[in-house]
C-alpha positions as CSV (number, residue, x, y, z in Angstrom):
1,X,128.2,147.3,63.3
2,X,128.9,148.8,59.9
3,X,132.3,149.3,58.4
4,X,134.6,148.9,55.3
5,X,136.0,146.4,57.0
6,X,133.3,143.9,57.4
7,X,133.5,143.7,53.3
8,X,136.9,143.2,53.7
9,X,137.9,139.3,52.3
10,X,139.4,137.3,54.7
11,X,142.7,137.4,53.0
12,X,142.3,141.8,52.9
13,X,141.5,142.0,56.6
14,X,144.6,139.9,57.4
15,X,146.6,143.2,56.6
16,X,144.7,145.2,59.1
17,X,145.5,142.7,62.1
18,X,147.0,144.7,64.9
19,X,149.9,142.9,67.1
20,X,148.1,141.5,69.3
21,X,147.3,138.8,66.9
22,X,150.2,136.5,66.7
23,X,148.2,133.7,64.6
24,X,146.3,133.5,61.8
25,X,145.9,130.7,59.5
26,X,144.9,132.2,56.3
27,X,146.8,131.8,52.8
28,X,148.7,134.6,51.4
29,X,147.4,136.1,48.2
30,X,150.8,134.4,46.5
31,X,149.8,131.1,46.7
32,X,148.8,128.7,44.6
33,X,144.8,128.2,43.1
34,X,144.8,125.1,44.8
35,X,145.6,126.8,47.8
36,X,143.2,129.4,47.5
37,X,140.3,126.7,46.8
38,X,141.1,125.4,50.1
39,X,140.8,129.2,51.6
40,X,137.2,129.1,50.3
41,X,136.2,126.1,51.1
42,X,137.2,126.6,55.1
43,X,134.7,125.1,57.1
44,X,135.2,127.2,60.2
45,X,136.5,130.7,61.0
46,X,137.5,131.3,64.5
47,X,138.6,133.6,66.6
48,X,140.9,132.7,69.7
49,X,141.6,135.1,72.7
50,X,144.3,134.1,74.8
51,X,147.5,135.0,76.4
52,X,148.4,131.4,77.0
53,X,151.3,130.6,74.4
54,X,151.1,127.0,75.5
55,X,147.1,127.1,74.7
56,X,147.8,129.1,71.4
57,X,150.6,126.7,70.1
58,X,148.3,123.8,71.1
59,X,145.1,125.3,68.6
60,X,147.3,126.2,65.9
61,X,148.9,123.4,64.3
62,X,145.3,120.8,64.4
63,X,143.5,124.2,63.3
64,X,146.0,124.3,60.4
65,X,145.5,120.4,59.5
66,X,142.0,120.8,59.5
67,X,141.7,124.1,57.2
68,X,140.3,126.0,59.9
69,X,140.8,129.5,59.7
70,X,142.1,131.1,62.9
71,X,143.2,134.3,64.2
72,X,145.0,134.4,67.9
73,X,144.9,137.4,69.7
74,X,146.2,138.8,73.0
75,X,144.4,142.3,72.7
76,X,140.6,142.0,74.5
77,X,139.7,145.2,72.9
78,X,140.5,144.8,69.5
79,X,139.3,140.9,69.9
80,X,135.8,142.5,70.9
81,X,135.8,144.9,68.1
82,X,136.7,141.8,65.3
83,X,134.1,139.4,67.1
84,X,131.1,142.3,67.2
85,X,131.8,143.0,63.4
86,X,130.4,139.2,62.8
87,X,133.5,138.2,61.1
88,X,133.6,134.8,62.9
89,X,131.7,131.8,63.1
90,X,132.7,131.1,66.7
91,X,134.8,132.7,69.5
92,X,137.2,130.9,71.9
93,X,137.8,132.6,75.5
94,X,140.4,131.6,77.5
95,X,139.2,132.9,81.6
96,X,143.3,133.6,82.0
97,X,142.6,136.2,79.8
98,X,143.2,140.0,80.0
99,X,139.7,140.6,81.4
100,X,137.9,137.5,82.9
101,X,135.6,135.5,80.0
102,X,132.2,136.3,81.9
103,X,132.9,139.9,81.4
104,X,134.1,139.7,77.9
105,X,131.2,137.7,76.7
106,X,128.9,139.9,78.6
107,X,130.5,143.3,76.9
108,X,129.9,141.2,73.2
109,X,126.5,140.4,73.9
110,X,125.7,144.1,75.1
111,X,127.0,145.2,71.6
112,X,123.7,142.9,70.0
113,X,126.2,140.1,68.6
114,X,125.1,136.6,68.9
115,X,128.7,135.1,67.2
116,X,129.2,132.0,69.7
117,X,131.5,131.9,72.4
118,X,133.1,129.0,74.3
119,X,134.8,129.6,77.5
120,X,138.1,127.7,78.7
121,X,138.1,127.2,82.5
122,X,140.1,126.6,85.0
123,X,139.3,123.4,86.6
124,X,138.8,125.7,89.9
125,X,136.1,127.8,88.1
126,X,133.7,124.5,88.7
127,X,133.7,125.6,91.9
128,X,131.7,128.3,91.3
129,X,128.5,128.7,90.0
130,X,129.2,127.2,86.8
131,X,125.9,129.0,85.4
132,X,126.4,132.2,86.5
133,X,130.2,131.8,85.1
134,X,128.9,130.8,81.4
135,X,125.9,132.6,81.2
136,X,126.3,134.6,78.4
137,X,128.5,132.2,76.7
138,X,127.5,129.3,74.3
139,X,129.3,126.6,75.8
140,X,132.5,125.7,77.8
141,X,135.6,123.5,78.2
142,X,137.6,122.6,81.2
143,X,141.6,123.2,80.6
144,X,143.6,120.8,79.9
145,X,141.4,120.5,77.0
146,X,141.8,117.9,74.1
147,X,141.8,119.7,70.8
148,X,139.5,117.0,68.9
149,X,136.6,118.0,71.4
150,X,137.6,121.4,71.2
151,X,136.6,121.2,66.9
152,X,133.9,119.0,67.4
153,X,132.0,121.7,70.0
154,X,133.1,124.6,68.0
155,X,131.6,123.0,65.0
156,X,128.3,122.5,66.7
157,X,128.1,126.0,67.7
158,X,128.7,127.7,64.0
159,X,125.9,125.3,63.1
160,X,123.4,126.0,66.2
161,X,120.5,128.6,65.5
162,X,122.0,132.1,66.9
163,X,120.2,133.5,69.8
164,X,118.4,136.4,69.5
165,X,120.3,139.5,70.3
166,X,119.5,141.1,73.7
167,X,118.1,144.8,73.9
168,X,120.3,147.2,74.5
169,X,118.1,149.8,76.2
170,X,116.1,148.1,78.7
171,X,113.1,150.7,80.4
172,X,111.0,150.4,83.5
173,X,108.8,153.4,83.6
174,X,110.2,156.3,83.3
175,X,113.6,154.9,83.6
176,X,115.7,154.4,80.6
177,X,119.3,152.7,80.5
178,X,121.4,152.4,77.2
179,X,123.5,149.2,77.7
180,X,125.9,150.8,74.9
181,X,126.6,154.3,76.0
182,X,126.1,153.2,79.4
183,X,123.4,156.6,79.7
184,X,121.1,156.3,82.2
185,X,118.1,158.7,82.1
186,X,115.0,158.7,84.1
187,X,112.3,161.2,83.4
188,X,114.3,163.0,80.9
189,X,117.5,163.7,83.4
190,X,120.8,162.4,82.5
191,X,122.2,160.2,85.4
192,X,125.7,159.2,85.9
193,X,126.3,156.1,87.2
194,X,129.9,154.2,88.6
195,X,130.6,151.0,86.6
196,X,129.0,149.0,90.0
197,X,126.0,151.0,90.5
198,X,125.7,150.6,86.6
199,X,126.0,146.8,87.0
200,X,123.6,146.9,89.9
201,X,120.8,148.9,87.6
202,X,121.2,146.7,84.8
203,X,120.8,143.6,86.9
204,X,117.4,145.1,88.4
205,X,116.5,146.1,84.9
206,X,116.7,142.6,83.4
207,X,114.4,141.3,86.3
208,X,111.8,143.3,84.9
209,X,109.8,143.6,88.4
210,X,111.0,140.1,89.8
211,X,112.9,140.0,93.1
212,X,116.8,139.8,92.8
213,X,118.5,137.9,95.5
214,X,121.3,139.5,97.5
215,X,123.8,136.7,96.5
216,X,123.1,137.2,93.1
217,X,123.8,140.8,92.8
218,X,127.4,140.0,95.2
219,X,128.3,137.8,92.4
220,X,127.4,140.1,90.1
221,X,129.0,143.2,91.5
222,X,132.8,141.2,93.0
223,X,135.5,140.2,90.9
224,X,138.1,137.7,91.1
225,X,140.2,141.0,93.1
226,X,137.6,142.3,95.4
227,X,134.5,140.5,97.1
228,X,132.7,143.6,98.7
229,X,130.6,141.4,100.8
230,X,126.7,141.5,101.8
231,X,127.5,145.4,103.4
232,X,129.2,146.4,100.2
233,X,125.9,145.0,98.4
234,X,123.7,147.3,100.8
235,X,125.6,149.9,100.4
236,X,125.5,150.0,96.5
237,X,121.8,149.7,96.5
238,X,121.8,152.8,98.8
239,X,124.3,155.0,96.6
240,X,121.6,153.9,93.4
241,X,118.4,154.9,95.2
242,X,120.1,158.3,96.2
243,X,121.0,158.9,92.4
244,X,117.8,156.9,90.9
245,X,115.3,158.5,92.9
246,X,116.4,162.4,93.4
247,X,114.0,164.8,93.0
248,X,111.0,161.9,92.3
249,X,108.5,161.5,94.2
250,X,108.3,157.5,93.5
251,X,111.0,155.2,94.7
252,X,111.9,152.6,92.0
253,X,113.7,150.0,94.0
254,X,112.0,148.2,96.8
255,X,113.6,146.0,99.6
256,X,112.2,142.3,100.0
257,X,113.3,141.6,103.9
258,X,115.6,139.0,104.0
259,X,115.5,138.4,100.2
260,X,116.7,140.7,98.1
261,X,115.4,143.8,95.9
262,X,113.4,144.7,92.7
263,X,112.3,147.7,90.7
264,X,108.5,148.3,91.3
265,X,106.5,151.9,89.9
């Protein structure tokens, strides 16, 4: 993402932070040259996404004491723009955020950002499939946590080689989907898909012909407020087939009885 803001110094960017950002540990321009030197030599620049003031306060003072530049935001969209622009060494995402942490990190990855992300999980999240919850994230901590442990993890993430960015355009045969614009095209015909059917197609496309289990589909399409059940999976497959295969002789979605679904040309 190219933007004039991407070239601003940390001090200049502070003036552009929206109301959602309520904690910034960067010194102002009018401070002494000694403090300016501290700013230039900061070891980390961290974005924290949380609506929990307790977590914000828990992080702010220790980070300031360690000269860690950080911004705390309650605005998911604003945080996504900052993280995608590459301003930060790492991002801390509270799972009690406006959207679930998994969805936010997945959206960031779809924007081709490789900025390391650490999820703060609730203890009950451990009852779920942790690998699925943290799929696109780089690390996680369970709340309540010790700030020194968080600091150590973030240092390690910031120094770890970045993961290669994921493709934003997926292709299978004559079918193409753009993960950024949410456009789907087959044989030159544009196809509009509702959110869940788009997520379902993305899952199948990333499988690249491998069978995707019904359970994996259910986990992907359900959220904290809605569990569609296996009948909902089948219904969404039927709707997706109607859209993808309409006016085409070849059906791309194959049913593997008792297991799940896959794409085949």
